[in-house]
N, C-alpha and C positions, 0 to 999 in steps of 0.2 A: 198472346194469351191474356184474357181479361177475367176478372173475378170481382167479388164483392169484399170489401174490407170495411172496417168500422166507419160509419158515415151517419149523418143525420137521417131520420126517416124520410124515405122518398128519394134519397140521393144515391145513385150508383157510382161507385168508384172503380176504375180499371186499375190493373196492376201497374200501368205505366202513367196513369193520370197524376196530377198534382194532389198531394195529400196534406196540404198546408193546414187544413182545418180538422184533420183526422183526430188529433189529440183532444181537441175540444169536444169531439163526439163521444168521448168516454163518459161525459156527463149524462148521456142518455141511458146509462146503466146505473144500477144501484150496487153499492158495496154492502152486503148483508152485515158484515162486522164493522163496528165503529173504528175509524182510523185512530192511530195513536202515534204521537211523536215522542213519547217518553223513551229515554235511553234504556236499552235492555229489554224492551217489549216489542213483540212482533204483531203484525196484523194479518188476518187471513186474506188470501189473495183470490177469493171468489168474486165474481160479478154476476148479477142477474139482470137479464134484459126485461124491461117492463113495457116496451113499446113493440109495435108490429115490426117484424123483421124486414130490413131493407133487401134481404137476400131471398125473397119468396120465389123469385124466378129459379133459384137453385134449391128446390125442395129436396128433403132427404130422399135418397135414391131407393132405399129398401124398406125401412121400417115406417109404416104409417104412424106418425108420431101423435102422442097425446098433447104435445105442444110442438111448436115449430123448431125443434132441436133434434139433433141426431141421436139415434138409438144404437144398441150394440152391433147389429148387423152392418150398419153404415160404417161404424168405426173400424170393425174388423176387416171389412173389405177395403177401406181406404188405406189401411196399413198392412195389407197382405197377410192377415192373421187368421183368416177363416179356417184353414186346415189346422193350424196350431191350436186355436181356441177350442176346437172340438175335442181335442185329445190331450193337450198338455196342461201342466199346472196342477194336476190332481194332487191334493195334499200339501202343496206349497202354501205358505202363509205370507200374505201381504199385510204388513202393519200400517195403519194410518195413525199418525200422531197429530192430535188437535188439542185445543184448549177448551176447557169447560165441558159441560155435559149436554148431550142430546137425549132426552128421555124417550124420544120416539125413534131412535136410530134403527132398532131391529124391526119394528113394525113398518116403518117407511121403506126399509130395504126390501121387505117382503112384497110390498106393493110393486116396487120397481121390477123385481125379478119375475113376479107373476105376469106383469104386463108384457114382458118380452119373452116369455116362455123359458126362462132360466130356472134351473132346479132350485129348490128352497135352500136358503143359507141361514140357519138358525142356531141359537144356543143349544137347543135340544139335540140337533143332529151333529153338533160339533164343528160346524162350518163357521159360525160367527161367535166371537168372544168380545166382550167389552170389559175393560179393566181401567182402574185409575193408574196414576203414574208410579205407584208402589206395587202394582200387580194385583190389587184387591178388587173384588167384585161387589163390594158394598162401599158406602161412604164415597160416592162419586162426587166430583166437583159441583159447584153451583151450575144450574142450567142456564144456558145463554142462547137466545133465539138467533143471534147472528152466527155464532160458531156452529149452531145446529145445521144451518144451511151449508156451511163448509163441510161438515161431517157427511151430510147426505150426498153432496157432490162427490166426495172422495170415495165413499163405499160404493156408490153407483158406478163410478168409472172403473173400479177394480172388477166389479161384476160384469161390466160391459166387455172388458178386454180379456179377462181370465175367469170365465164362469165357473171353472172347477177349483179355483183357488179358495183357500180359507181366508177369512178376514179377521184381523185382530185390531180392534179400535182401542187406542190408548188415549185416555182423556187426562190431560195435564190439569193441574189445579188452577192455572191461570196462563195468560199469554206472556208471562215473564220468561226470559230465555232460559233461566235455570230450570224452571218447571218443564218447559217444552223439551229441553235437553235431557232432563231426567226421564221424560217419556220415551225418547229415542233409546236411551240406555236400557230402559225396562223392556221395550219391544225386542231388543237384541237378546236380553237375558231370557226372555220367554221363548227364544228359538226362532224368531222371524228372520229370514234371510233377505227380505225385501221390505224396506221401510220408506214410506212417502211422507214428505213434509210440505204442506201447501200453505206456507206462511213465510213472512220475511219482513225486512225493513232495510233502510240504508245501511251499508256495511259499516259506516263510521259510527253507528250507534251501538256497536258491539265490540267486545274485547277479544283479542286473540287467546285469552285465557280460557275461552269457552270452546276451543277447537276440539277438545277431547270428546265432546258429545257426538261428534260427527266423524269419528275416526275409528271405524270398526272394519278390520280386514275380513274378507270372506262374506261381506254383507253389502247388498245394494242399498245405498241411501240416496234418494232423490230429493230435490228441493226446487221449488218454483223460483224463477228468475225475476218475478215482479210484474206488475200491471200498469206501471206509470211511464213506460217508454224507456228510452236510453238512460242507463244508470245501473249500478251494481248493487245487488241485494244479498244480504246475509240471511240464512246460511248457505244459499246456493254458491256463494263465492268460496266456501271451504274447499281445500284442495282435493279431498277424497270423496266429495259429494258429486253426484251427477246433476249438473245444473240444467234444468229443463225449461226451455224457452217455449214460445207460443207462435202458432200460425193461424191464418184464415184458411179454412177448408171448404171447398165447394165442388159439386159434381162437374165434370167436363167431358166433352166429346173427344177423348183421346184413348190410347190403349190402356192406361191405368183406370180411366173412368172418373178420375178426380184430379184436381189441381190445388196447389197451395202457394201462398205467399207469406212472407214474414208479417206477423200481426203487429200493427202500429203500437200496441200497448205493451209488448213484451220487453222485459229488461235485458240488457246486455252491457258489455263494456270491459275495461281493463281495471283490475283492482288497484286501489291505492295502498293496500295493506298486506295482502296475502301473497306469499312467494309463489312463483310458477312451479307447478308440479313437474316432475321429470318427464312424464309422458306427453306433455303439451308442448308443441314445437313451433308455435307462431311467435317468433322472436321479436317482432315489432312491439308487442306488449311485453314489458319486462316482468310483469307479475301475472297472477292468475287471470285468464281470460274467461269470460262468461258469455254465452252458454256452451253446452256440449251437444245437445240433441234437442229436438222439439216435437210438438204435437199440437193438435187443435187447442186454441185458447180464445179465439174471437167469440164473443157472445152472440154474434150475428152470423149464422143462425144459432150457434151454440150447441150444447148437448142437453138432452132432456133429463131432468132431475125431479125426484119426488121428495118433498119435504113438508112436514105439517106442523113443526114446532115453531110458531110464528107469533109476532106481536103486531098490532095495528100500525105502530110507528115505522115498521120496516118498509111499508109502501108497496108491497106485492103480496099476492094471495097465497094461501095455504094450498098445498098439493103440487101439481105439475107446473114447472117453470123452466124456461131456457136459461142455462147457465154458461159461463165461460170464465176467463181468467187463466193465468198459469196454474191456478189451483186445479184445473181440469187436466192439464198436461202432465203434471208431476205423478199422480196416481196411474195415469195411462202408461207412462214409461216404466214405472216400477212394475206394473203388471206385465208389460212386454218382457222385461227381464225374467219374470217368474215363468213365463211361457218357455223361455230359452233354457231354463234349468238352474240348478243350484250353483252359485258362484264357487270358484276354486278357493280353497283355504289360502290364507296369507296373500290375497290379492285385493286390490281396490277395483271393483268392477267398472268404474268410470273409465279406466284405462283401456278396457276392451274396445270401446268405441273408436279410439284413436289407432288401435292396431288393426281394426277391420272396417275401414271407412267405406268399403264397397257395398255394404248391405243397407244403404240408406237411399231414399229418394231425395236427391239434392234440391234444395229450395234456392232459387236464384233471383227472386224478385221481391220487392217490398222493403220497407224501412221502418224503424221505430224512432226515428229522429227527423220527422218531416219538416221541421222548422229550421233545420240547420245541418251542419256537417260534423263529422267526427274524424279524428286522425289517429290511426289510419282508417280509411273508409270502411273496411270490412267489419269494424266494430259495431256499426249501426246500420249497415246496408247488407241485405242478402246478396250473395254472389256465388259463382261456381266454386265448389269445394267448401272448405270450412269458412264460417263467418260467425259473428257474435249473435245476431238475432235468431239464428236457427241452428247453430252448431254445425254438425255434419249433415243435418237434414232430418227427415222423419223416417220412422221405421218402414222398411220394405221386407217384411218377414222378421225373423229373429236371429239371423246369422251373426250380426254384428254385436249381439248382446251376450255372447259366449266368450270365454277365455281364449 
């Protein structure tokens, strides 16, 4: 089986070919948010592709795109969600926690949903809400053009996977962990049962004293595993968070109609700090293993996103752009959970995936550590069954996302 993974423009990579230069190819994409190495601060994990796709031979199968990225019908079909998306999720609230303000969030969302024939999701009809980290609808944080791209990606992916879901956008005052964590707590206090976090940083930059932000029973909390390849990211490493890794997705001539491999940029690994949760049974890693599940993250070809709050310094245009990063996969998986129904009280929904591993499409090829090896090998190489770069695999319907 062959497919396209991250590669320099004009270079096709097969699933079995050498990927020695794949990590360097990440430079072909832009990070909308400025990177930060400050202890206790996270960066958004969105990537925008600013060059022509190297995967043009694998054009989106269903949606004629405004950009060369996948639309809702493509993603629903790839993950066997077409029937569920048409009827499930009505009234469920998926919360998106991000830093800073996107002044155009609601108007940009309206363009995305209209383009793909989705029903309107607005403040007026009760489908969309934007609040600050204290629950207020005034005194939003300072606007930030980088995090606005992240916000657009997140709300568009919720719309793509769960069109009937309500969307709660929680804007933290900053990308400081305490502010983002307060946003998670506020989302839960507002009644959201599905909370997506598309940000992170090296787990060593954070304190275990912050665990309480991501420790809510009866609530799905997803977090991106990172976009820098092999390595463990916080808060995805938290024991009761669903750590969402990333894949490369492309149409294929098989019964599924699609194929996937582990994306070279996805994070994974064995924690140096966090104890192994009781439901995780890969005993070779003595602590928390990342990740748990995966979905599309490769920006090539990526997913179509509409975002207009921009600055010239960002280096890509206002409007439609192809996006990726594990920032895409986290809201996708949170929304799959929403399609599956309300989590059971007094449970941590990440454990469902481990009790019901039969409801995934297993990803068995690809690596996020092309320049070297890892011990044990499954921490950085996709293989049959559970592995770090893809977890149990990608959704094949919603059966594994229920208690």
